[in-house]
N, C-alpha and C positions, 0 to 999 in steps of 0.2 A: 569695655571691658573696666579699666581702671576707674572710671567713674563711679562703674555698679560700685565697686567692692568699695570706695569712699564712699559712698551714699553708705552701705550697711555699716562703715564702720560709724559712720555718721549716727546712724537710728540704735547703734549697739552702744554707744556713748551716751545719748539723748541724755536718758535718764540718771544715768550717773552724774552727768554735769550739772544736771537740776538738783540732784541733791546736794553737791557740792555748792552750789550755788547758795541754797538755802541754809546751808551749814556757815556760811563767811558770812553769811545776812545776819545770821544771829549770832556769830563772834563778835564781827566788825560792828553790831547796831546798825546796820544798813535799815 
């Protein structure tokens, strides 16, 4: 049950993490 919730949370935050990564890449010039 907990692992399922964890996976759902990961899927929920995945797009946000990608957007954040792109933002940081542009910001820091990576």
